[in-house]
C-alpha positions as CSV (number, residue, x, y, z in Angstrom):
1,X,32.1,13.0,18.5
2,X,30.4,10.3,16.4
3,X,27.6,11.3,14.0
4,X,24.8,9.3,12.4
5,X,23.3,10.6,9.1
6,X,19.5,10.7,9.1
7,X,17.6,12.4,6.2
8,X,20.9,14.0,5.0
9,X,21.4,15.7,8.4
10,X,24.2,14.8,10.7
11,X,22.9,14.3,14.3
12,X,25.2,13.5,17.3
13,X,24.5,9.9,18.6
14,X,23.9,11.3,22.1
15,X,21.0,13.4,20.7
16,X,19.6,10.5,18.9
17,X,18.8,8.8,22.2
18,X,16.8,11.8,23.3
19,X,14.6,11.9,20.2
20,X,11.2,10.2,20.6
21,X,10.8,6.9,18.8
22,X,8.0,6.8,16.2
23,X,8.0,3.0,15.4
24,X,5.4,2.2,18.0
25,X,2.9,4.9,16.9
26,X,0.3,3.7,14.3
27,X,-2.4,5.9,12.8
28,X,-5.5,4.6,10.9
29,X,-5.6,6.0,7.4
30,X,-7.6,9.2,7.1
31,X,-8.4,12.2,4.9
32,X,-9.7,15.6,5.8
33,X,-11.2,18.5,3.8
34,X,-11.0,21.9,5.6
35,X,-13.1,23.6,2.9
36,X,-16.0,21.2,3.9
37,X,-15.7,22.0,7.6
38,X,-15.5,18.3,8.3
39,X,-15.0,16.3,11.5
40,X,-12.7,13.3,11.3
41,X,-11.9,10.7,14.0
42,X,-8.5,9.0,13.8
43,X,-7.6,5.7,15.6
44,X,-4.1,5.6,17.0
45,X,-2.2,2.9,18.8
46,X,1.0,3.6,20.7
47,X,3.2,2.1,23.4
48,X,3.3,3.6,26.9
49,X,6.1,6.1,27.1
50,X,6.3,6.5,23.3
51,X,5.4,9.8,21.5
52,X,3.4,10.3,18.3
53,X,4.0,13.1,15.9
54,X,1.4,14.5,13.5
55,X,2.8,16.7,10.7
56,X,0.5,18.1,8.0
57,X,1.9,19.2,4.6
58,X,0.1,21.4,2.2
59,X,-0.9,19.8,-1.1
60,X,-1.6,21.4,-4.5
61,X,-4.4,24.0,-4.1
62,X,-4.1,23.9,-0.2
63,X,-2.8,26.7,1.9
64,X,-3.0,26.2,5.7
65,X,-4.0,29.3,7.6
66,X,-3.9,27.9,11.2
67,X,-3.6,24.9,13.4
68,X,-4.6,24.8,17.0
69,X,-5.8,22.7,20.0
70,X,-9.5,22.0,20.4
71,X,-9.3,19.5,23.3
72,X,-6.2,18.5,25.3
73,X,-5.6,14.8,26.2
74,X,-6.6,14.0,29.8
75,X,-3.9,11.3,30.1
76,X,-1.0,12.9,28.3
77,X,0.6,16.0,26.9
78,X,0.0,17.6,23.5
79,X,2.5,20.2,22.2
80,X,2.6,22.2,19.0
81,X,6.1,21.8,17.6
82,X,5.7,23.6,14.3
83,X,3.2,25.6,12.3
84,X,1.2,22.4,11.5
85,X,3.1,19.8,13.6
86,X,2.0,18.3,16.9
87,X,3.5,15.9,19.4
88,X,1.5,13.7,21.7
89,X,3.1,11.9,24.7
90,X,1.0,9.8,27.1
91,X,1.8,10.2,30.8
92,X,4.5,7.9,32.1
93,X,3.2,4.3,32.8
94,X,-0.3,5.2,31.6
95,X,-2.1,2.5,29.7
96,X,-5.7,2.8,28.4
97,X,-7.6,5.1,26.1
98,X,-6.8,8.7,25.6
99,X,-8.1,11.3,23.2
100,X,-7.4,14.8,22.0
101,X,-8.5,17.1,19.2
102,X,-6.9,19.7,16.9
103,X,-8.3,22.1,14.4
104,X,-6.7,22.6,11.0
105,X,-7.8,25.6,8.8
106,X,-7.0,26.1,5.2
107,X,-7.9,27.8,2.0
108,X,-8.6,25.2,-0.7
109,X,-8.9,26.5,-4.2
110,X,-10.3,29.8,-2.9
111,X,-12.6,28.3,-0.3
112,X,-11.8,28.6,3.3
113,X,-12.7,26.3,6.2
114,X,-11.5,24.2,9.1
115,X,-11.4,20.5,9.9
116,X,-11.7,19.1,13.4
117,X,-9.5,16.1,13.9
118,X,-10.2,13.9,17.0
119,X,-7.5,11.4,17.8
120,X,-8.6,8.3,19.9
121,X,-5.4,6.7,21.3
122,X,-5.0,3.2,22.6
123,X,-2.0,3.4,24.8
124,X,-0.6,-0.1,25.4
C-alpha cells in the first residue's frame, strides 16, 4: 500500500481521498475573548460539498472549559470532532447562505466566561 506523509503522519492514499478538502473554506479574521462574554460574527466562504473545520487552541493564560452548539445550521451538518474542534458540511448541492453558532467557554487569567461565535457561511 502506498503512503503519503502529511504533518509527519503516514496516511494511506485511499484514506486521503475520503478526507474533506479545506482549500475552499475561507474564514474572515476574528478574535474572541471568553472572559468578556463577547459575541462575534465570522464570515465564511466555502464551495458546495466542501467541509470547513474550526479548531481552537489554547493560548498563554487561557484554559478552555467547554465548547458546545448554540444553533445548528439549517442547510448543513455541524459535528463536534474534538474537545474544541468542529466540522461544518453544507447539504449536497446546496448553494446560498447558511449560519450556525457555537459557544466556547474558558478561564482567562483567573476570570471565567464564554464567547458566542456565529458563523455566516456563503456556500457557492
